VMD Tcl script that draws the C-alpha trace (Angstrom):
set ca {
  {39.34 8.55 156.83}
  {35.53 8.28 156.72}
  {33.79 7.49 153.52}
  {32.03 10.92 153.69}
  {35.37 12.75 154.05}
  {36.78 10.68 151.27}
  {33.95 11.55 148.96}
  {34.14 15.29 149.83}
  {37.92 15.33 148.86}
  {37.22 13.51 145.64}
  {34.49 15.91 144.66}
  {36.72 18.97 145.62}
  {39.59 17.42 143.35}
  {37.23 16.82 140.64}
  {35.94 20.48 140.81}
  {39.41 21.84 140.72}
  {40.19 19.71 137.87}
  {37.14 20.85 135.77}
  {37.90 24.43 136.66}
  {41.48 23.89 135.36}
  {40.28 22.35 132.26}
  {37.79 25.13 131.64}
  {40.42 27.71 132.16}
  {42.79 25.79 129.87}
  {40.12 25.40 127.17}
  {39.17 29.21 127.23}
  {37.98 30.52 124.84}
  {35.60 27.85 123.50}
  {32.88 30.27 122.03}
  {32.50 33.74 120.82}
  {33.50 36.66 122.89}
  {31.29 39.75 123.27}
  {33.10 43.16 123.44}
  {30.52 45.66 124.80}
  {31.06 49.35 123.92}
  {28.77 51.45 126.05}
  {28.50 54.28 123.65}
  {26.77 54.81 120.30}
  {28.64 53.78 117.14}
  {31.25 56.21 115.77}
  {32.74 57.41 118.97}
  {36.36 56.70 120.08}
  {35.71 53.55 122.00}
  {33.71 52.24 119.06}
  {36.57 53.14 116.49}
  {39.06 51.26 118.72}
  {36.82 48.27 119.37}
  {36.22 47.77 115.56}
  {39.81 48.16 114.77}
  {40.93 45.46 117.13}
  {37.96 43.14 116.95}
  {39.24 41.10 113.90}
  {42.94 40.69 114.83}
  {41.78 39.91 118.34}
  {39.56 37.25 116.96}
  {42.64 35.80 115.09}
  {44.80 35.94 118.19}
  {42.29 34.07 120.49}
  {40.88 31.83 117.53}
  {37.34 32.83 118.38}
  {34.99 35.36 117.04}
  {35.13 38.71 118.92}
  {31.73 40.53 118.37}
  {31.36 44.27 119.08}
  {28.25 45.12 120.57}
  {26.97 48.70 121.37}
  {24.90 49.18 124.52}
  {24.68 53.02 124.90}
  {23.03 54.92 127.52}
  {23.46 56.82 130.83}
  {26.85 58.19 129.76}
  {28.26 54.63 129.38}
  {26.72 53.31 132.72}
  {24.16 50.89 131.14}
  {26.63 48.93 129.10}
  {29.22 48.93 132.02}
  {26.46 47.66 134.25}
  {25.65 44.97 131.83}
  {29.31 43.77 131.94}
  {29.61 44.18 135.61}
  {26.59 41.71 136.10}
  {27.75 39.40 133.35}
  {29.11 35.88 134.22}
  {32.86 36.30 135.02}
  {34.00 33.88 132.46}
  {35.83 36.04 129.97}
  {33.15 35.96 127.35}
  {31.86 39.44 128.12}
  {34.26 42.30 128.11}
  {33.95 46.04 128.38}
  {35.86 48.53 126.04}
  {35.20 52.12 127.41}
  {36.72 55.43 128.30}
  {38.15 54.23 131.60}
  {38.53 57.89 132.80}
  {34.93 58.46 132.22}
  {33.94 55.37 134.07}
  {36.04 56.50 137.12}
  {33.83 59.70 137.14}
  {30.57 58.00 137.32}
  {30.70 57.18 141.06}
  {31.06 60.88 141.86}
  {28.28 62.17 139.56}
  {25.75 59.56 139.85}
  {23.70 59.23 143.14}
  {22.05 55.91 142.22}
  {24.51 54.08 140.29}
  {23.41 50.52 139.92}
  {26.82 49.11 140.28}
  {30.24 50.05 141.80}
  {32.98 50.20 139.03}
  {35.91 49.77 141.45}
  {34.20 46.63 143.11}
  {32.29 44.99 140.21}
  {34.81 45.32 137.39}
  {38.57 44.58 137.09}
  {41.25 45.92 134.69}
  {42.61 43.91 131.68}
  {44.70 46.68 130.00}
  {44.68 50.04 128.72}
  {44.74 50.36 124.96}
  {45.20 54.03 123.92}
  {45.08 57.59 124.93}
  {43.50 60.29 122.76}
  {43.71 63.97 124.01}
  {40.80 66.26 123.89}
  {40.62 68.85 121.26}
  {39.03 72.25 122.10}
  {37.31 73.03 118.87}
  {34.81 75.58 117.60}
  {32.48 76.02 114.67}
  {34.30 77.99 111.96}
  {32.00 80.85 112.34}
  {33.28 81.67 115.84}
  {35.35 84.77 115.87}
  {38.12 83.33 118.03}
  {41.46 81.88 116.76}
  {43.01 80.92 120.26}
  {42.00 80.40 123.72}
  {42.45 83.89 124.87}
  {40.20 85.25 122.12}
  {37.67 82.53 123.00}
  {37.46 83.42 126.75}
  {37.18 87.08 125.91}
  {34.45 86.37 123.23}
  {32.59 84.13 125.90}
  {32.14 87.11 128.22}
  {30.36 89.23 125.51}
  {28.45 86.53 123.58}
  {26.19 83.63 124.28}
  {28.23 80.47 123.57}
  {26.80 76.85 123.72}
  {29.32 74.20 124.73}
  {28.43 70.76 123.41}
  {29.05 67.86 125.90}
  {28.86 64.16 124.89}
  {26.93 63.66 128.12}
  {26.41 65.34 131.43}
  {29.18 64.15 133.72}
  {31.40 62.75 131.03}
  {35.27 63.42 130.88}
  {34.80 66.01 128.12}
  {32.14 67.72 130.12}
  {34.27 67.91 133.21}
  {37.23 69.07 131.04}
  {34.99 72.01 129.85}
  {34.11 72.75 133.37}
  {37.58 72.67 134.58}
  {38.74 74.87 131.68}
  {35.82 77.36 132.32}
  {36.71 77.54 136.15}
  {40.39 77.97 135.40}
  {40.05 80.57 132.79}
  {37.07 82.58 133.82}
  {35.28 81.85 130.56}
  {31.40 81.71 130.61}
  {29.41 79.35 128.33}
  {26.28 77.13 128.48}
  {26.43 73.52 128.50}
  {24.33 71.42 125.94}
  {24.26 67.74 126.89}
  {23.98 65.05 124.24}
  {23.83 61.30 124.28}
  {27.05 60.60 122.69}
  {30.11 62.23 120.93}
  {28.73 61.76 117.52}
  {25.65 63.84 118.06}
  {27.58 66.51 119.86}
  {29.96 66.73 117.00}
  {27.36 66.77 114.48}
  {25.53 69.75 116.07}
  {28.70 71.67 116.47}
  {29.57 71.04 112.73}
  {26.05 72.34 111.92}
  {26.57 75.55 114.07}
  {23.71 74.72 116.54}
  {26.40 74.55 119.18}
  {29.76 76.67 119.11}
  {32.29 74.97 121.33}
  {33.16 71.20 121.73}
  {35.85 69.47 123.72}
  {36.09 65.73 122.67}
  {38.59 62.97 122.01}
  {40.86 63.63 119.08}
  {40.23 60.21 117.60}
  {36.61 61.16 116.81}
  {37.05 64.95 116.39}
  {40.21 65.20 114.21}
  {38.54 64.21 110.82}
  {36.13 67.14 111.10}
  {39.04 69.53 111.73}
  {40.83 68.01 108.65}
  {37.83 68.59 106.57}
  {37.45 72.29 107.75}
  {34.16 71.72 109.45}
  {35.67 72.47 112.83}
  {38.40 74.94 113.94}
  {40.77 73.67 116.63}
  {42.08 76.10 119.23}
  {43.97 73.78 121.58}
  {44.84 70.21 122.67}
  {44.59 69.05 126.22}
  {47.78 66.99 126.28}
  {50.61 68.58 128.52}
  {52.94 68.46 125.31}
  {52.22 69.16 121.66}
  {51.02 66.31 119.48}
  {53.33 65.33 116.59}
  {50.32 64.94 114.28}
  {49.18 68.53 114.83}
  {52.57 70.11 115.93}
  {51.44 73.70 115.19}
  {48.31 73.64 117.58}
  {49.33 74.89 121.01}
  {48.26 73.02 124.12}
  {45.81 74.60 126.41}
  {48.53 74.57 129.12}
  {50.68 76.80 126.66}
  {47.84 79.12 126.45}
  {47.79 80.12 130.21}
  {46.04 77.26 131.87}
  {49.09 75.82 133.51}
  {49.04 71.94 134.00}
  {45.70 71.39 132.11}
  {45.55 67.82 131.15}
  {42.60 65.68 130.16}
  {41.78 62.99 127.56}
  {40.08 59.80 126.39}
  {41.65 56.65 127.94}
  {40.36 53.60 126.11}
  {40.72 50.29 127.95}
  {39.32 46.78 128.52}
  {37.66 45.72 131.81}
  {36.23 42.35 132.78}
  {33.57 41.42 135.51}
  {35.15 41.19 138.89}
  {35.72 37.44 139.61}
  {37.00 36.57 136.12}
  {39.83 34.23 136.68}
  {43.49 35.66 136.71}
  {44.45 33.15 133.90}
  {41.81 34.32 131.57}
  {42.54 37.99 132.32}
  {46.30 37.47 131.63}
  {45.51 35.71 128.37}
  {43.38 38.47 127.17}
  {46.02 41.07 128.25}
  {48.76 39.32 126.30}
  {46.43 38.98 123.16}
  {45.31 42.59 123.49}
  {48.73 43.90 123.94}
  {50.09 42.00 120.86}
  {47.23 43.32 118.80}
  {47.26 47.01 119.74}
  {51.06 47.23 119.57}
  {50.97 45.87 116.10}
  {52.66 48.08 113.56}
  {49.42 48.36 111.62}
  {47.08 49.24 114.43}
  {49.62 51.52 116.04}
  {50.17 53.43 112.71}
  {46.38 53.54 112.01}
  {45.68 55.03 115.52}
  {48.54 57.43 115.40}
  {47.32 58.84 112.02}
  {44.00 59.70 113.89}
  {45.49 61.15 116.94}
  {45.55 58.30 119.51}
  {48.77 56.77 120.96}
  {48.99 53.12 122.17}
  {49.20 52.91 125.84}
  {49.23 49.47 127.48}
  {49.25 48.36 131.24}
  {49.19 45.28 133.37}
  {45.77 44.60 134.98}
  {47.21 45.80 138.26}
  {48.39 49.11 136.70}
  {44.97 49.70 135.02}
  {43.23 49.32 138.41}
  {45.64 51.74 140.01}
  {45.11 54.23 137.08}
  {41.40 53.96 137.69}
  {41.61 54.84 141.37}
  {43.66 57.79 140.64}
  {41.39 59.14 138.00}
  {38.43 58.55 140.21}
  {39.94 60.73 143.00}
  {41.08 63.30 140.55}
  {37.75 64.01 138.83}
  {35.89 63.64 142.08}
  {37.40 66.99 143.16}
  {36.06 68.63 139.85}
  {32.68 67.10 140.36}
  {32.30 68.21 143.94}
  {33.68 71.78 143.19}
  {30.98 72.11 140.41}
  {28.29 70.31 142.24}
  {27.27 68.08 139.48}
  {24.99 65.37 140.49}
  {22.66 63.15 138.55}
  {20.19 60.49 139.75}
}
mol new
graphics top color blue
foreach p $ca { graphics top sphere $p radius 0.5 }
foreach p [lrange $ca 0 end-1] q [lrange $ca 1 end] { graphics top cylinder $p $q radius 0.2 }
display resetview
C-alpha cells in the first residue's frame, strides 16, 4: 500500500471517528426551536409548553424563537438553510407547510426536499366561529345569512390551512363571504372578537378560550367526530358537508441532512415529553390531542397533505408570489 493511500485511509477513519464522537456528544449547546408564526398561536402555545421539559430531557436549553412572515415560510426557510446539526429545529403547522408549494410561485425553498420530519406532536381541529352579533346558530343558518348579508371571513394568512378550509367549506356549501387576510391567527381572532370581521375558522387550541369567554360563538368543529371537550358542538360533516375534515397539525422538522442518530434522539425525547400526563392533560383541556409519529410516518403524512390541499388550491386558483 502506498504512503498516499495509507494517509487517505487514516484521514477517512479519523473523520468517521470525529463524526461519531460529535453525534454521541449531541447536544453540546443550546437548541433553537423556531416558530414561524407570531406569539400566541397554536404552534407557539405548544412550543412554550414543551420547551422546558424538552430542555430537561436533552440537558441543554431549548430556546423558542418566533420568526413570523409569509404564512410561516420565512421561518421555515431559515431552518431549511440552517446547518443540519440538530441545533436548529422547526415547530410549525405541518399541514400549512405542505400547502405552500401549491400556493407560492416563488418559494425560496422546497419543504419536501430541504426539511425532514422528526415527529408530529398534536392535532387541533379547526373551529368555525362567528362574532356573537351574527344571527346564525348553526352552519345552515350561516350559509343562508351569507347569501343575503355581507360577511367577512378572517383568515390567518392567504393560503393558510384555515383559509383553504374556509374555501373548501364555501365551495361545498354554496355559501358566500369575503376573505380578509391577516399576518397570523392572533390578529385574525382579535378582529373577529372586535366584530370587524364576522367569521373565523382557526385551530381550536388558540380559539377555544375566546369561545369559553363568550367573545366568539362556535357553530361547528372540523373533526370527523365530535370532540369530547365540546361534545354538544356538532361537526361540520354532521351539518351536511359530508366528509369535511381539516385542522392544525403541529410537528417538528429538521434541516435535510440532519444525521439519523440526532433525529431519532430528538424524536424519542419529544415523544416522551408530549406524552407525559401533564402535557397531554394540559393540551386536552385546550382542545388538542397528542399525535406522535416516526420521522418516516411524518414525511409520508406531509406528502399526503401536500397532494390533498393542492387540489383545493388549484380549484380555487389561489396563487401568491
